[in-house]
C-alpha positions, 0 to 999 in steps of 0.5 A: 815327144816331151814339152820343153815347158814341163822341163823348165817348170820342174827339171828335177821332177823330169830327171827323176821320172826318166831315172825310173827308166834308167835314163841319165839326167838330161834337164841341164842339157835340154835347158841349155839348148832351150836358153840358147834358142830363146836367146837367139830369138830374143836378140833377133827380135831386138835387132829387128825393132832396131832395124824398123826404127832406123828404117822409119828415120831414113825417109826423114833424113832424106827429106832434111837433106842430111845425106850423111845420116841417110847413108849411116841409117841405110848401112845400119838397117843393112847390118841389122838385116844380116844380123837378123838373118844370122840370129834366125839361122842360129835359133833354127839350128838350136831348135832343131837340136833341141827337137832331136834330143827330145825325140830320143827321150822315152816317155815319162811313165805313169805313177802306178807303174812299178819300179823294176829292172826287167821282165822279172819285176813285172807285176801279175794282175791276174790269171784266167783259165786252168792249163790242161795237164798234157802228158809229154806236151809238144811244141806247135811245130812238133805236133804230128797233125800240124807238122806236115802243114808248117813248112820251114824248109820252103820258107827258108828257101824262099826267104831265109830264117824266121819265116813260116810257110803254112799250108792247108788246114793250118793256113786255114786255121790261121786265117780263121783266127784273124777273121774271128778276132776282126768280127769280134772287135767290130761286132761286140767291141765297137771298133771300126774295121779298117784296111790300111797301108803297110808302107808308110813315110818317115813322118808316120814312123816318127810320129808314132815314136818308131824313129829316130831311135828304132829305125834298125828294128824295121825294114826300109825300101830303096825309095825310102818307105817303111814296112810297118812293124804294126798297124799302130803306125798307120792307124794312129798316124791317121789323125796326124795334123788334125784338129778333131771335134771333142764329140768325135772322141773316142775314135776306136779302130781295128785292122788286120795287116802283115807286120814286119820286124827285123828282130835285130836284137833277138839273135838266137832267141826263139829260133825254132817254130814261128814264135818270133818271125820277120813277117807276121800278122796281127789284128791291132786296136788303136784308140784316140781319146780325150785325156780324161778318158785314156786310163779307162780306155786302156782298161777297155782295150785290155778287156777286149784283148783278154776277151778274145783268149776267153772265147778261145779257151786259152789260159793266160795271165796279164802283167803290168810291166815295170819301169825297166821293161816298158816300151819307149813310147808307153806311159803304161803297158799291160802284157797278156801272156798265153799259156804254151804247154810245149814250152811249159810257160806263159808267152806274150800274145798282146801288149796294151799301152797308153802313150798319153800325149806323147805320140800326139805331140810328135804328130800334132794331133789335137781336139777342140774342147766342146766348151771352147778354149785352145785345142788340146793334144789327144791321147793315143792307145794301142794294143794287139787284139791279137797277134795272129801267129802267136794265137795259132801257136796257143790254139794248137798247143793247148788243143793237142791230144794224145793221138796227135790230133788237135781239138779246135775252139768251138768259136772257130767252127763257123770259119772252118765250115763247121770243122772242130778238129785237126785230125791225127792225119792232118785233116779238118773234121 
């Protein structure tokens, strides 16, 4: 959510910032709503002052026996009360219209975000790891040792397309990945493990900028609850309405949850395998920080996510998203893309974003400065650490062997009873 004061202070700069995203100029529209709202408030205050003054004179007129003046003042006060009520309703309506319009506008992106139209204009920061030379590399669902345990026919029967029914050793590897990620983030990266709801109210979706613009991308229950698209929603909204002590910052949280997305705008994309699913699992990272710490915290979170891939031995590259590809609520986003030999390309496995105070304003999350002064809005950040299903794909495809088996990362052995291979016969050994 934007602060209307920033629009008033420099409307041209506000329009220019949104223009980098391809958005039309809106400052004149916002300022007109703001002016109408402020005018109604001012008129209501003036009418209230007049009513108060007249009310004081009523008693004096009565005392003087001036019945005509008494009745005149009584009528004046009554008229003013009606006018005040009307003006207050008008101000309330104008404010609601202003807030609704502001809620539709994306965040202002950071100055160091590159210009560009789409993902082709993203800027590569670095690459880590060297892809193996795999002759006739297969996609995950075609690897012989994997294929019997990745059952799309049953999931289609129970749920339709874009679901996966994992069985036996592949299901166990998937679980092991999530446990490994959580243990790493808690033990090495200093995040607090949480177990949080996957059903949330409208307020949580709105506060984390998923509503009103992206309601069609999520699933809603008949009683009005939302299935979370990511636990960013639950974890970030956990501080909604709070005034935190500065000493409590940063707050660093992680959670492993089911996530749900309708994929409404992805018809025909990635329909094979389990790359793009309606239901998936993710280990999420969320940080609540002091504004002065948020840029450094984003780099820290990025290193946490990259570190998971480093430990797994998965080649990847990290890119800084351009203005035309960055998400609605983000000021700056880094994507980490894992190498998938079966597709012969890098595919996103994590996004690490800072929203500045954009979400905090929507959910009124603040902190008390330690040296006094008015409470300030916190900054919020989120990142995948990592998407479990996509990480499973990367592990299987990068570990595939010519005989149809899969060599598994050594770091997963403690979670797999010491097993390090998915044999050609589809067994853990």
